[in-house]
N, C-alpha and C positions, 0 to 999 in steps of 0.2 A: 503494500500499500504506500503511495507516495505520501509525502509530508508538505504542508501548505508553504513552507519556508524555505523548501528547496527550489521554488519557482525563479526562473530569472527575473521576474517583475519585481521582488523584493529589492535590487540593485539599480532600478532604472530612474529613481529620483530620491529627493529627501524623505519620502513617506515609504518606510519599509512595508508595512502591513495595515490591513483595515479590520477592524472587529465590531461585529454587533453580539450583544447579549441581551436576552430576555428573560426578565425574572417573573415567574408564575407560581401560585399557589392553588392547591384545590380546596373547594369550597367546604369539602365535607371532611377535612381533618384539621387539628390545631397547626398553627405554623411549627416549623421544625424544632425550633427550641423547647416546645412544649409535647413533641410527640414522644410515645413511649417507643421502646426499642421495638415491640411487635408491630405496633401501629405505623412505624416507619417502615418497616418490611414491607407491610400491606400496600402502603401509598408506592413504594417502589414497584411492586408487581403490577399495580393497577396503571402507572404509567408505561410500563415495559410492554404490557398487553396492547396498547393502544399505538404503538408503533411496530410498523413492518421489521420483523427480526432479521430479515435478510439484509436491511439496509444498516444494522447498527451490531457492535461487536459488544456484548456486556463484561463489564469490568468492575472488581470490587479490588479499589487500591489497598484498603488495609490487608488483604492476602496477599500482596505482592512484597517484594523485598524492598528497603529502603533505597536501594539504587534504582530502582523501575520507578518508584513513587517520585523521587526526586527528579528523575527525567519527565514525569507527566507535568510536574510544576513548571519545570524549565521549558517545556512545549507548551504552555498555557493551556493543557488539558483539564489541571485541576487547579484551585487556588493554594497558595503556601499553608492557608487555614486548615487545610484538610489533613496535612501532615500530623496534625494535633489530634485527631479524631481516634477515639479508643475502640473497642469491640462493642462497646454499648453504644455506637452512635454509628447506624447502619448509613452506608453511603454507596451509592455505583455511579458508575460513569459508563454513558453510550456513547461509543465512538463511532461517528458515521464513516459510511463508505468513502463519501466525498470530502477530500483532503480539507481539515480545517473546521469541519462540523461536530459537534458534540453535545451532550445533553447530562449536566450534573444534577443528579437525583439525592436530595437529603442535606445539601448544604445550609447556607442561611435560609433559603426560600426552597419549597419543595423542589422546584424545578428551575433549573439555570440553562436555556437553550444558547448556544454559541456558534456563530460561524465567523471565521477567518481566511481573509484571503491575502495574497501576496501584492505588495504594491497598494496604488492608491484606486482601489476597488469597492468604496462602502456599498455602492449600489448591489454589486454582486453579493457581497457578504449580508445584505439585508435581505434580498431575495432567497437565501438560503435558509437563514435563519425562519424568516417568516413561513415557508414552505413548511418546515417543522412545527412551527407553533400553530399553523391552520390545521394540521392532520392530529394534533394534540387536543384542540380545542374542540373538534368535532367528536371527539371521543370521551372528554373529561368536562367535568364540570368546574370550571375556574372561579376562584374567589374575585368577586367584580362588583364594583360598586357604581350606579349610574351617574353619581357626581364626581367620584374621585377616581374611578377608572380600575386597573387591575390593584389588588390590594397586596402589600409586601412586607415581609418582617422589617426592614428598615424604612421608615416614612420617606427617605429620600429618593427611593425607587417607586413609590407609588405614583400610579398614573399609566403613562405608557408602559413603565417596566422597562424601557429602555435604555441601555449603555451603549452609545456608539463611540467609538474611539479609534484611533489610528498610532502607529508607532513611527516616530519621526528622529532619524539620525539628523542633528542639528549642531555640529561642532562649531560652525562659524558664529551662529547666534550664542553659543554658550561661550566661547571663547573671547569674544568682543563685548562682553557685558551686558548683551541685551537680553539675557534671557530672565532677570527680573521684572523688567518693563512687559515681557511677552506674558510672564504669569499673570502680573497684575491686569493687564488689557484684558486677557483671558478669564480671567475671574470676574471680570465686571460684565462680561458675555454671558455667564452661567455655565462657564467651564474650568475645566483643572487641569495641571499637569503634574504628573506622577513620574515614577523610576518606572524600570522596565517591568516590574511584576505588579504594578499597580500602587494601591494605598500603602503607604508605609515602606514601600521598597526605595533602594537607591538606584540612580542612573548609572548604567555603565556604557562606556565607550561613546559618550554624548548621545545615548538614546534615551528617549523621554515617552511617555504615553499622554496623548491628549484626548479628554474626553468630555461628554456634557455632563453637568452636575443637575440639572433641572430637566426632569421627567413630568412633571405635573404641569398644566394648562399650556402645553404644546402639542402639537400632533407628532408623529413616528417622522412623517414628511418634512416638517419643520425643524426639528432636531438635526435630520441628516442633511438638510440643506445647508443650515448654519455651519455644521462641522465641516461640510465640504468647501465652504466659503473659505473657512479659516486655513484648512489645509492647503488650499491655492495661494493663500497669502503668504502661510510658512515657506511653501515651496520658493515662492519667488524671492521671498526675503533672504533665505540661506543662499540660493545660487548667486543673487545680488552680491551678499557678502564675501562669498567664494570669488567671485571674478575680481571685486576689490582688492582682495587679499594678493592675489596673483599679479594683480597690475602694480601694488605698491612694491611687493618683493618676491618675484616670480622663483629665484633662486632659493630663498628661504623656505619658499612652501614646497618646492621640489626636494629640499633638502630633508625636509620632516616625512615626506612620504618615501624617501627611498632610506633613511635611516629605520623607519618601521619595516620596510622590506627587509632590509639587513638584518634586524632583531628576529623576524619572525623565520628567516631562512637558517640561522645559525644558534639561537639561544637553546642552552640546555636544561633550562628551569624558568618556567613562566607562571606568575600569578594570574589570576583572572583579571585583575585591572590593567598589567600590563600588557596582556594579549588584545584585551579589548581596544585599549587605547590605540595600539599598533594597528589592529585591523579596523578602527575607524580611518586612521592616516590612509589606509590601501583604499577604502570605499571612496575617500576624497580624492585621491588619485584616479580612480575609476571615472568618477563623476566630473573632474576637471578634464580628463584626456589626458593627463601626464603617464597612467598606464592604460595599456589595453585592456578591455573588458575580458580578455581571456589571459590575464596574468594568473587566474585560477580557474578551473574547470568546474566551479561550483559557487552559487552565490555567496558573497561573503558574510550576510548575515545567517545564512545556514552554518559556516564556520563559527560565527560567534555563539550560536545555540550549540554546537556540539562540543565546545571547549568548556562548557560548563560542568560540574563535578558528575551529575547523575549519566548525563549523555555521554561523557568521556569514559565512564567506567563502563557504558553498556558497549561503546565501540570496541573497547578491550576485552571485554568480557568477563571481567572479574573485577571484585572489590578492591580499590586501593587506598593507601595510606595518605594521609596530607602529603605528604612528601612526594610519595610516588605520582600523585597527581600533579605535582608540578613538573615532574619529569617526563610524564607521559603527555601532557598538553603541549610541551615545547616539542617532542617528538612528534606528534600528531601534525603541529604547524609546520615542522621542519620538512616533513614527507610532502606537504601541500606546496611550499613556496619555494622549494630548493630545486624543485624539477626542471 
């Protein structure tokens, strides 16, 4: 099965990926925090029966080893919060056959429908998520209020229950000190900027998640249109700053890019931060034309995902100590960049 971030669209602009998430609850069950263990399992069964089993793989993360669960978080299949769930908190993941589609069952809300696409493709992500949502709504009784819309565990999701977001690689906005202004301006528009894994997470390699905060009082189309507009402005701003940087100091910019290429080609130990910063510079090199797109035979963001501890251990097929992870990360990157 292909993975959404392996598509080349992820390297074509500052916007790496687009995501739609829909929060839903069932009217005949208490919210997840109040569900008993048996009721939670029954709820999960009800949802599974409502979807064509041939289109989804049923996974219980709690039964997987920590390496696999970490990989699920790194691939944005489950939230970091799920790693804390014990045996008394039933949780399931329905993994779609279409890359990037999934349904989380038993997290903060009964149902979290998700669709992720590579590149600047919010409309396609929305179409994939709503297709799953429509199929479920025909078979299940959603918790819905005529005045408030879809009812959710967290009031900030009530209304459409829609969180639209994109992952943006914005090193020039970050390094020129424009990020604070960006965050403040987006906040005024009812949007937020977070780290790579959402709320409470840190950015790596100048990658940030931009999403709507307001779900009540606006339609799905309005939310998506506003985010698409912000995305277009962000792309324009990042590329303009990149062009200005090369106009001011072309040799300095090329030096940063080729130093990163040298480090990735020869390092023997690399932390996530070191590797992500260097890969960020490689991506700048590709977008600016300094490096040919085929400098590597896989999208840079795919490499960024694969150097995270969970995915890296899956690649090598074994559990690694913290020290070994540094060594194997460097080895993995050398094999890619020293060809």
